[in-house]
PyMOL Python script that loads the backbone (N, CA, C, O; Angstrom):
from pymol import cmd

cmd.read_pdbstr("""\
ATOM      1  N   UNK A   1     160.449  93.935  66.142  1.00  0.00           N
ATOM      2  CA  UNK A   1     161.580  93.322  65.455  1.00  0.00           C
ATOM      3  C   UNK A   1     161.434  93.572  63.964  1.00  0.00           C
ATOM      4  O   UNK A   1     160.359  93.345  63.408  1.00  0.00           O
ATOM      5  N   UNK A   2     162.484  94.032  63.306  1.00  0.00           N
ATOM      6  CA  UNK A   2     162.367  94.381  61.893  1.00  0.00           C
ATOM      7  C   UNK A   2     162.324  93.191  60.926  1.00  0.00           C
ATOM      8  O   UNK A   2     161.970  93.378  59.761  1.00  0.00           O
ATOM      9  N   UNK A   3     162.670  91.982  61.365  1.00  0.00           N
ATOM     10  CA  UNK A   3     162.534  90.801  60.512  1.00  0.00           C
ATOM     11  C   UNK A   3     161.250  90.091  60.914  1.00  0.00           C
ATOM     12  O   UNK A   3     161.093  89.672  62.061  1.00  0.00           O
ATOM     13  N   UNK A   4     160.343  89.962  59.972  1.00  0.00           N
ATOM     14  CA  UNK A   4     159.049  89.326  60.220  1.00  0.00           C
ATOM     15  C   UNK A   4     159.066  87.930  59.605  1.00  0.00           C
ATOM     16  O   UNK A   4     159.494  87.752  58.465  1.00  0.00           O
ATOM     17  N   UNK A   5     158.601  86.949  60.364  1.00  0.00           N
ATOM     18  CA  UNK A   5     158.512  85.570  59.882  1.00  0.00           C
ATOM     19  C   UNK A   5     157.046  85.280  59.579  1.00  0.00           C
ATOM     20  O   UNK A   5     156.210  85.247  60.483  1.00  0.00           O
ATOM     21  N   UNK A   6     156.747  85.075  58.320  1.00  0.00           N
ATOM     22  CA  UNK A   6     155.376  84.816  57.874  1.00  0.00           C
ATOM     23  C   UNK A   6     155.092  83.320  57.768  1.00  0.00           C
ATOM     24  O   UNK A   6     154.452  82.866  56.819  1.00  0.00           O
ATOM     25  N   UNK A   7     155.566  82.568  58.738  1.00  0.00           N
ATOM     26  CA  UNK A   7     155.404  81.122  58.722  1.00  0.00           C
ATOM     27  C   UNK A   7     153.936  80.722  58.844  1.00  0.00           C
ATOM     28  O   UNK A   7     153.493  79.782  58.185  1.00  0.00           O
ATOM     29  N   UNK A   8     153.190  81.421  59.673  1.00  0.00           N
ATOM     30  CA  UNK A   8     151.776  81.089  59.846  1.00  0.00           C
ATOM     31  C   UNK A   8     150.987  81.268  58.551  1.00  0.00           C
ATOM     32  O   UNK A   8     150.052  80.516  58.276  1.00  0.00           O
ATOM     33  N   UNK A   9     151.368  82.261  57.765  1.00  0.00           N
ATOM     34  CA  UNK A   9     150.711  82.494  56.472  1.00  0.00           C
ATOM     35  C   UNK A   9     150.964  81.320  55.532  1.00  0.00           C
ATOM     36  O   UNK A   9     150.050  80.828  54.869  1.00  0.00           O
ATOM     37  N   UNK A  10     152.229  80.880  55.487  1.00  0.00           N
ATOM     38  CA  UNK A  10     152.581  79.769  54.600  1.00  0.00           C
ATOM     39  C   UNK A  10     151.930  78.464  55.059  1.00  0.00           C
ATOM     40  O   UNK A  10     151.490  77.665  54.232  1.00  0.00           O
ATOM     41  N   UNK A  11     151.868  78.248  56.366  1.00  0.00           N
ATOM     42  CA  UNK A  11     151.212  77.038  56.874  1.00  0.00           C
ATOM     43  C   UNK A  11     149.734  77.042  56.517  1.00  0.00           C
ATOM     44  O   UNK A  11     149.186  76.006  56.143  1.00  0.00           O
ATOM     45  N   UNK A  12     149.085  78.191  56.627  1.00  0.00           N
ATOM     46  CA  UNK A  12     147.667  78.292  56.269  1.00  0.00           C
ATOM     47  C   UNK A  12     147.463  78.042  54.780  1.00  0.00           C
ATOM     48  O   UNK A  12     146.516  77.359  54.388  1.00  0.00           O
ATOM     49  N   UNK A  13     148.346  78.590  53.947  1.00  0.00           N
ATOM     50  CA  UNK A  13     148.230  78.385  52.493  1.00  0.00           C
ATOM     51  C   UNK A  13     148.384  76.914  52.127  1.00  0.00           C
ATOM     52  O   UNK A  13     147.778  76.433  51.170  1.00  0.00           O
ATOM     53  N   UNK A  14     149.211  76.201  52.908  1.00  0.00           N
ATOM     54  CA  UNK A  14     149.475  74.779  52.625  1.00  0.00           C
ATOM     55  C   UNK A  14     148.534  73.852  53.405  1.00  0.00           C
ATOM     56  O   UNK A  14     148.628  72.630  53.287  1.00  0.00           O
ATOM     57  N   UNK A  15     147.623  74.438  54.204  1.00  0.00           N
ATOM     58  CA  UNK A  15     146.715  73.637  55.038  1.00  0.00           C
ATOM     59  C   UNK A  15     147.485  72.654  55.902  1.00  0.00           C
ATOM     60  O   UNK A  15     147.116  71.483  55.990  1.00  0.00           O
ATOM     61  N   UNK A  16     148.555  73.120  56.543  1.00  0.00           N
ATOM     62  CA  UNK A  16     149.442  72.265  57.319  1.00  0.00           C
ATOM     63  C   UNK A  16     149.407  72.688  58.786  1.00  0.00           C
ATOM     64  O   UNK A  16     149.478  73.876  59.100  1.00  0.00           O
ATOM     65  N   UNK A  17     149.297  71.721  59.667  1.00  0.00           N
ATOM     66  CA  UNK A  17     149.294  72.023  61.100  1.00  0.00           C
ATOM     67  C   UNK A  17     150.724  72.236  61.588  1.00  0.00           C
ATOM     68  O   UNK A  17     151.684  71.831  60.932  1.00  0.00           O
ATOM     69  N   UNK A  18     150.850  72.872  62.737  1.00  0.00           N
ATOM     70  CA  UNK A  18     152.171  73.103  63.323  1.00  0.00           C
ATOM     71  C   UNK A  18     152.856  71.781  63.626  1.00  0.00           C
ATOM     72  O   UNK A  18     154.049  71.629  63.361  1.00  0.00           O
ATOM     73  N   UNK A  19     152.126  70.829  64.174  1.00  0.00           N
ATOM     74  CA  UNK A  19     152.711  69.526  64.498  1.00  0.00           C
ATOM     75  C   UNK A  19     153.201  68.787  63.272  1.00  0.00           C
ATOM     76  O   UNK A  19     154.293  68.219  63.268  1.00  0.00           O
ATOM     77  N   UNK A  20     152.383  68.801  62.229  1.00  0.00           N
ATOM     78  CA  UNK A  20     152.736  68.154  60.964  1.00  0.00           C
ATOM     79  C   UNK A  20     153.977  68.821  60.357  1.00  0.00           C
ATOM     80  O   UNK A  20     154.886  68.143  59.880  1.00  0.00           O
ATOM     81  N   UNK A  21     154.000  70.151  60.382  1.00  0.00           N
ATOM     82  CA  UNK A  21     155.129  70.910  59.848  1.00  0.00           C
ATOM     83  C   UNK A  21     156.398  70.640  60.648  1.00  0.00           C
ATOM     84  O   UNK A  21     157.458  70.394  60.074  1.00  0.00           O
ATOM     85  N   UNK A  22     156.289  70.687  61.973  1.00  0.00           N
ATOM     86  CA  UNK A  22     157.449  70.458  62.833  1.00  0.00           C
ATOM     87  C   UNK A  22     158.063  69.085  62.573  1.00  0.00           C
ATOM     88  O   UNK A  22     159.284  68.957  62.481  1.00  0.00           O
ATOM     89  N   UNK A  23     157.227  68.069  62.455  1.00  0.00           N
ATOM     90  CA  UNK A  23     157.719  66.718  62.190  1.00  0.00           C
ATOM     91  C   UNK A  23     158.412  66.633  60.836  1.00  0.00           C
ATOM     92  O   UNK A  23     159.458  65.995  60.713  1.00  0.00           O
ATOM     93  N   UNK A  24     157.842  67.265  59.831  1.00  0.00           N
ATOM     94  CA  UNK A  24     158.416  67.224  58.486  1.00  0.00           C
ATOM     95  C   UNK A  24     159.755  67.952  58.420  1.00  0.00           C
ATOM     96  O   UNK A  24     160.659  67.533  57.697  1.00  0.00           O
ATOM     97  N   UNK A  25     159.885  69.051  59.181  1.00  0.00           N
ATOM     98  CA  UNK A  25     161.122  69.840  59.164  1.00  0.00           C
ATOM     99  C   UNK A  25     162.169  69.219  60.083  1.00  0.00           C
ATOM    100  O   UNK A  25     163.369  69.312  59.824  1.00  0.00           O
ATOM    101  N   UNK A  26     161.700  68.583  61.164  1.00  0.00           N
ATOM    102  CA  UNK A  26     162.630  67.989  62.119  1.00  0.00           C
ATOM    103  C   UNK A  26     162.945  68.911  63.288  1.00  0.00           C
ATOM    104  O   UNK A  26     164.033  68.847  63.860  1.00  0.00           O
ATOM    105  N   UNK A  27     161.989  69.771  63.643  1.00  0.00           N
ATOM    106  CA  UNK A  27     162.134  70.642  64.804  1.00  0.00           C
ATOM    107  C   UNK A  27     160.925  70.439  65.714  1.00  0.00           C
ATOM    108  O   UNK A  27     159.933  69.831  65.311  1.00  0.00           O
ATOM    109  N   UNK A  28     161.011  70.941  66.924  1.00  0.00           N
ATOM    110  CA  UNK A  28     159.905  70.773  67.864  1.00  0.00           C
ATOM    111  C   UNK A  28     158.798  71.791  67.581  1.00  0.00           C
ATOM    112  O   UNK A  28     159.063  72.862  67.034  1.00  0.00           O
ATOM    113  N   UNK A  29     157.567  71.459  67.953  1.00  0.00           N
ATOM    114  CA  UNK A  29     156.493  72.452  67.827  1.00  0.00           C
ATOM    115  C   UNK A  29     156.789  73.722  68.629  1.00  0.00           C
ATOM    116  O   UNK A  29     156.379  74.814  68.235  1.00  0.00           O
ATOM    117  N   UNK A  30     157.496  73.585  69.744  1.00  0.00           N
ATOM    118  CA  UNK A  30     157.870  74.769  70.535  1.00  0.00           C
ATOM    119  C   UNK A  30     158.787  75.682  69.732  1.00  0.00           C
ATOM    120  O   UNK A  30     158.657  76.905  69.802  1.00  0.00           O
ATOM    121  N   UNK A  31     159.709  75.108  68.974  1.00  0.00           N
ATOM    122  CA  UNK A  31     160.598  75.930  68.144  1.00  0.00           C
ATOM    123  C   UNK A  31     159.854  76.559  66.974  1.00  0.00           C
ATOM    124  O   UNK A  31     160.206  77.652  66.531  1.00  0.00           O
ATOM    125  N   UNK A  32     158.839  75.885  66.475  1.00  0.00           N
ATOM    126  CA  UNK A  32     157.995  76.490  65.440  1.00  0.00           C
ATOM    127  C   UNK A  32     157.301  77.717  66.027  1.00  0.00           C
ATOM    128  O   UNK A  32     157.217  78.758  65.377  1.00  0.00           O
ATOM    129  N   UNK A  33     156.808  77.592  67.248  1.00  0.00           N
ATOM    130  CA  UNK A  33     156.140  78.721  67.910  1.00  0.00           C
ATOM    131  C   UNK A  33     157.102  79.886  68.099  1.00  0.00           C
ATOM    132  O   UNK A  33     156.713  81.040  67.920  1.00  0.00           O
ATOM    133  N   UNK A  34     158.349  79.604  68.459  1.00  0.00           N
ATOM    134  CA  UNK A  34     159.365  80.659  68.614  1.00  0.00           C
ATOM    135  C   UNK A  34     159.554  81.397  67.292  1.00  0.00           C
ATOM    136  O   UNK A  34     159.644  82.625  67.271  1.00  0.00           O
ATOM    137  N   UNK A  35     159.614  80.658  66.199  1.00  0.00           N
ATOM    138  CA  UNK A  35     159.754  81.283  64.870  1.00  0.00           C
ATOM    139  C   UNK A  35     158.523  82.113  64.534  1.00  0.00           C
ATOM    140  O   UNK A  35     158.642  83.262  64.110  1.00  0.00           O
ATOM    141  N   UNK A  36     157.340  81.532  64.723  1.00  0.00           N
ATOM    142  CA  UNK A  36     156.096  82.217  64.367  1.00  0.00           C
ATOM    143  C   UNK A  36     155.884  83.485  65.171  1.00  0.00           C
ATOM    144  O   UNK A  36     155.348  84.465  64.654  1.00  0.00           O
ATOM    145  N   UNK A  37     156.295  83.480  66.420  1.00  0.00           N
ATOM    146  CA  UNK A  37     156.062  84.621  67.299  1.00  0.00           C
ATOM    147  C   UNK A  37     157.157  85.674  67.245  1.00  0.00           C
ATOM    148  O   UNK A  37     157.110  86.657  67.985  1.00  0.00           O
ATOM    149  N   UNK A  38     158.143  85.476  66.376  1.00  0.00           N
ATOM    150  CA  UNK A  38     159.198  86.474  66.219  1.00  0.00           C
ATOM    151  C   UNK A  38     160.194  86.528  67.360  1.00  0.00           C
ATOM    152  O   UNK A  38     160.880  87.536  67.532  1.00  0.00           O
ATOM    153  N   UNK A  39     160.286  85.462  68.142  1.00  0.00           N
ATOM    154  CA  UNK A  39     161.224  85.450  69.261  1.00  0.00           C
ATOM    155  C   UNK A  39     162.553  84.802  68.917  1.00  0.00           C
ATOM    156  O   UNK A  39     163.465  84.800  69.743  1.00  0.00           O
ATOM    157  N   UNK A  40     162.684  84.253  67.721  1.00  0.00           N
ATOM    158  CA  UNK A  40     163.936  83.597  67.318  1.00  0.00           C
ATOM    159  C   UNK A  40     165.021  84.646  67.095  1.00  0.00           C
ATOM    160  O   UNK A  40     164.771  85.685  66.483  1.00  0.00           O
ATOM    161  N   UNK A  41     166.204  84.374  67.585  1.00  0.00           N
ATOM    162  CA  UNK A  41     167.346  85.267  67.391  1.00  0.00           C
ATOM    163  C   UNK A  41     168.188  84.824  66.209  1.00  0.00           C
ATOM    164  O   UNK A  41     168.961  85.616  65.669  1.00  0.00           O
ATOM    165  N   UNK A  42     168.050  83.575  65.800  1.00  0.00           N
ATOM    166  CA  UNK A  42     168.831  83.043  64.684  1.00  0.00           C
ATOM    167  C   UNK A  42     168.104  81.831  64.102  1.00  0.00           C
ATOM    168  O   UNK A  42     167.292  81.194  64.773  1.00  0.00           O
ATOM    169  N   UNK A  43     168.409  81.531  62.855  1.00  0.00           N
ATOM    170  CA  UNK A  43     167.892  80.339  62.194  1.00  0.00           C
ATOM    171  C   UNK A  43     169.054  79.714  61.436  1.00  0.00           C
ATOM    172  O   UNK A  43     169.715  80.389  60.647  1.00  0.00           O
ATOM    173  N   UNK A  44     169.303  78.449  61.666  1.00  0.00           N
ATOM    174  CA  UNK A  44     170.364  77.758  60.916  1.00  0.00           C
ATOM    175  C   UNK A  44     169.952  77.642  59.455  1.00  0.00           C
ATOM    176  O   UNK A  44     168.775  77.482  59.133  1.00  0.00           O
ATOM    177  N   UNK A  45     170.942  77.727  58.584  1.00  0.00           N
ATOM    178  CA  UNK A  45     170.645  77.579  57.155  1.00  0.00           C
ATOM    179  C   UNK A  45     170.063  76.193  56.874  1.00  0.00           C
ATOM    180  O   UNK A  45     169.206  76.057  56.001  1.00  0.00           O
ATOM    181  N   UNK A  46     170.506  75.176  57.588  1.00  0.00           N
ATOM    182  CA  UNK A  46     169.958  73.837  57.362  1.00  0.00           C
ATOM    183  C   UNK A  46     168.473  73.786  57.737  1.00  0.00           C
ATOM    184  O   UNK A  46     167.687  73.106  57.078  1.00  0.00           O
ATOM    185  N   UNK A  47     168.096  74.504  58.792  1.00  0.00           N
ATOM    186  CA  UNK A  47     166.680  74.573  59.182  1.00  0.00           C
ATOM    187  C   UNK A  47     165.892  75.376  58.161  1.00  0.00           C
ATOM    188  O   UNK A  47     164.789  74.982  57.782  1.00  0.00           O
ATOM    189  N   UNK A  48     166.441  76.490  57.713  1.00  0.00           N
ATOM    190  CA  UNK A  48     165.779  77.310  56.699  1.00  0.00           C
ATOM    191  C   UNK A  48     165.586  76.511  55.406  1.00  0.00           C
ATOM    192  O   UNK A  48     164.542  76.607  54.762  1.00  0.00           O
ATOM    193  N   UNK A  49     166.589  75.728  55.037  1.00  0.00           N
ATOM    194  CA  UNK A  49     166.491  74.895  53.844  1.00  0.00           C
ATOM    195  C   UNK A  49     165.382  73.868  54.005  1.00  0.00           C
ATOM    196  O   UNK A  49     164.611  73.637  53.073  1.00  0.00           O
ATOM    197  N   UNK A  50     165.294  73.246  55.184  1.00  0.00           N
ATOM    198  CA  UNK A  50     164.252  72.248  55.434  1.00  0.00           C
ATOM    199  C   UNK A  50     162.867  72.891  55.408  1.00  0.00           C
ATOM    200  O   UNK A  50     161.923  72.310  54.872  1.00  0.00           O
ATOM    201  N   UNK A  51     162.744  74.085  55.982  1.00  0.00           N
ATOM    202  CA  UNK A  51     161.470  74.809  55.966  1.00  0.00           C
ATOM    203  C   UNK A  51     161.041  75.073  54.525  1.00  0.00           C
ATOM    204  O   UNK A  51     159.890  74.836  54.160  1.00  0.00           O
ATOM    205  N   UNK A  52     161.967  75.564  53.713  1.00  0.00           N
ATOM    206  CA  UNK A  52     161.647  75.870  52.309  1.00  0.00           C
ATOM    207  C   UNK A  52     161.320  74.602  51.522  1.00  0.00           C
ATOM    208  O   UNK A  52     160.435  74.612  50.666  1.00  0.00           O
ATOM    209  N   UNK A  53     162.027  73.519  51.809  1.00  0.00           N
ATOM    210  CA  UNK A  53     161.762  72.249  51.124  1.00  0.00           C
ATOM    211  C   UNK A  53     160.359  71.749  51.461  1.00  0.00           C
ATOM    212  O   UNK A  53     159.607  71.361  50.567  1.00  0.00           O
ATOM    213  N   UNK A  54     160.007  71.757  52.741  1.00  0.00           N
ATOM    214  CA  UNK A  54     158.696  71.263  53.182  1.00  0.00           C
ATOM    215  C   UNK A  54     157.563  72.136  52.641  1.00  0.00           C
ATOM    216  O   UNK A  54     156.525  71.618  52.227  1.00  0.00           O
ATOM    217  N   UNK A  55     157.757  73.448  52.642  1.00  0.00           N
ATOM    218  CA  UNK A  55     156.703  74.359  52.191  1.00  0.00           C
ATOM    219  C   UNK A  55     156.730  74.625  50.687  1.00  0.00           C
ATOM    220  O   UNK A  55     155.795  75.209  50.139  1.00  0.00           O
ATOM    221  N   UNK A  56     157.807  74.195  50.021  1.00  0.00           N
ATOM    222  CA  UNK A  56     157.922  74.446  48.580  1.00  0.00           C
ATOM    223  C   UNK A  56     157.995  75.925  48.277  1.00  0.00           C
ATOM    224  O   UNK A  56     157.307  76.417  47.383  1.00  0.00           O
ATOM    225  N   UNK A  57     158.843  76.648  49.033  1.00  0.00           N
ATOM    226  CA  UNK A  57     158.915  78.100  48.877  1.00  0.00           C
ATOM    227  C   UNK A  57     160.359  78.588  48.914  1.00  0.00           C
ATOM    228  O   UNK A  57     161.286  77.799  49.098  1.00  0.00           O
ATOM    229  N   UNK A  58     160.537  79.865  48.741  1.00  0.00           N
ATOM    230  CA  UNK A  58     161.832  80.529  48.839  1.00  0.00           C
ATOM    231  C   UNK A  58     161.934  81.198  50.212  1.00  0.00           C
ATOM    232  O   UNK A  58     160.909  81.488  50.829  1.00  0.00           O
ATOM    233  N   UNK A  59     163.165  81.451  50.705  1.00  0.00           N
ATOM    234  CA  UNK A  59     163.307  82.135  51.995  1.00  0.00           C
ATOM    235  C   UNK A  59     162.548  83.458  52.059  1.00  0.00           C
ATOM    236  O   UNK A  59     162.006  83.808  53.107  1.00  0.00           O
ATOM    237  N   UNK A  60     162.505  84.189  50.962  1.00  0.00           N
ATOM    238  CA  UNK A  60     161.797  85.462  50.925  1.00  0.00           C
ATOM    239  C   UNK A  60     160.285  85.329  51.060  1.00  0.00           C
ATOM    240  O   UNK A  60     159.593  86.316  51.311  1.00  0.00           O
ATOM    241  N   UNK A  61     159.774  84.124  50.896  1.00  0.00           N
ATOM    242  CA  UNK A  61     158.341  83.898  51.080  1.00  0.00           C
ATOM    243  C   UNK A  61     157.965  83.848  52.560  1.00  0.00           C
ATOM    244  O   UNK A  61     156.807  84.067  52.915  1.00  0.00           O
ATOM    245  N   UNK A  62     158.942  83.561  53.423  1.00  0.00           N
ATOM    246  CA  UNK A  62     158.638  83.464  54.851  1.00  0.00           C
ATOM    247  C   UNK A  62     159.353  84.510  55.694  1.00  0.00           C
ATOM    248  O   UNK A  62     158.967  84.741  56.839  1.00  0.00           O
ATOM    249  N   UNK A  63     160.385  85.146  55.153  1.00  0.00           N
ATOM    250  CA  UNK A  63     161.119  86.186  55.880  1.00  0.00           C
ATOM    251  C   UNK A  63     161.008  87.503  55.157  1.00  0.00           C
ATOM    252  O   UNK A  63     161.198  87.569  53.943  1.00  0.00           O
ATOM    253  N   UNK A  64     160.700  88.560  55.900  1.00  0.00           N
ATOM    254  CA  UNK A  64     160.677  89.883  55.281  1.00  0.00           C
ATOM    255  C   UNK A  64     161.184  90.915  56.299  1.00  0.00           C
ATOM    256  O   UNK A  64     161.053  90.740  57.510  1.00  0.00           O
ATOM    257  N   UNK A  65     161.749  91.961  55.780  1.00  0.00           N
ATOM    258  CA  UNK A  65     162.304  93.029  56.600  1.00  0.00           C
ATOM    259  C   UNK A  65     161.391  94.233  56.552  1.00  0.00           C
ATOM    260  O   UNK A  65     160.937  94.631  55.479  1.00  0.00           O
ATOM    261  N   UNK A  66     161.116  94.821  57.716  1.00  0.00           N
ATOM    262  CA  UNK A  66     160.396  96.077  57.807  1.00  0.00           C
ATOM    263  C   UNK A  66     161.217  97.016  58.672  1.00  0.00           C
ATOM    264  O   UNK A  66     161.713  96.609  59.722  1.00  0.00           O
ATOM    265  N   UNK A  67     161.369  98.248  58.256  1.00  0.00           N
ATOM    266  CA  UNK A  67     162.190  99.188  59.025  1.00  0.00           C
ATOM    267  C   UNK A  67     161.587  99.483  60.395  1.00  0.00           C
ATOM    268  O   UNK A  67     160.369  99.462  60.569  1.00  0.00           O
ATOM    269  N   UNK A  68     162.460  99.758  61.364  1.00  0.00           N
ATOM    270  CA  UNK A  68     162.005 100.180  62.691  1.00  0.00           C
ATOM    271  C   UNK A  68     161.242 101.480  62.566  1.00  0.00           C
ATOM    272  O   UNK A  68     161.499 102.286  61.672  1.00  0.00           O
ATOM    273  N   UNK A  69     160.310 101.673  63.462  1.00  0.00           N
ATOM    274  CA  UNK A  69     159.504 102.906  63.450  1.00  0.00           C
ATOM    275  C   UNK A  69     160.361 104.161  63.601  1.00  0.00           C
ATOM    276  O   UNK A  69     160.087 105.179  62.965  1.00  0.00           O
ATOM    277  N   UNK A  70     161.394 104.094  64.435  1.00  0.00           N
ATOM    278  CA  UNK A  70     162.215 105.273  64.707  1.00  0.00           C
ATOM    279  C   UNK A  70     163.364 105.474  63.734  1.00  0.00           C
ATOM    280  O   UNK A  70     164.086 106.466  63.834  1.00  0.00           O
ATOM    281  N   UNK A  71     163.551 104.548  62.790  1.00  0.00           N
ATOM    282  CA  UNK A  71     164.708 104.643  61.890  1.00  0.00           C
ATOM    283  C   UNK A  71     164.456 105.571  60.725  1.00  0.00           C
ATOM    284  O   UNK A  71     165.334 105.754  59.881  1.00  0.00           O
TER     285      UNK A  71
END
""", "prot")
cmd.dss("prot")
cmd.show_as("cartoon", "prot")
cmd.util.cbc("prot")
cmd.orient("prot")
């Protein structure tokens, strides 16, 4: 997938557990896992805003684009 979610990196930098993060954002730990593993097909702007608020970061700190190998 060409969009990479670096959520695990940000959680490690903040010394925050998945459960603690999920509770603060208002999503389930299972949905955090979906984001971390790159299986999410969409993210609501309200969820992205909550993620950035909790982590004190910008969207570009957790989302990055990498070109497909064949492109």
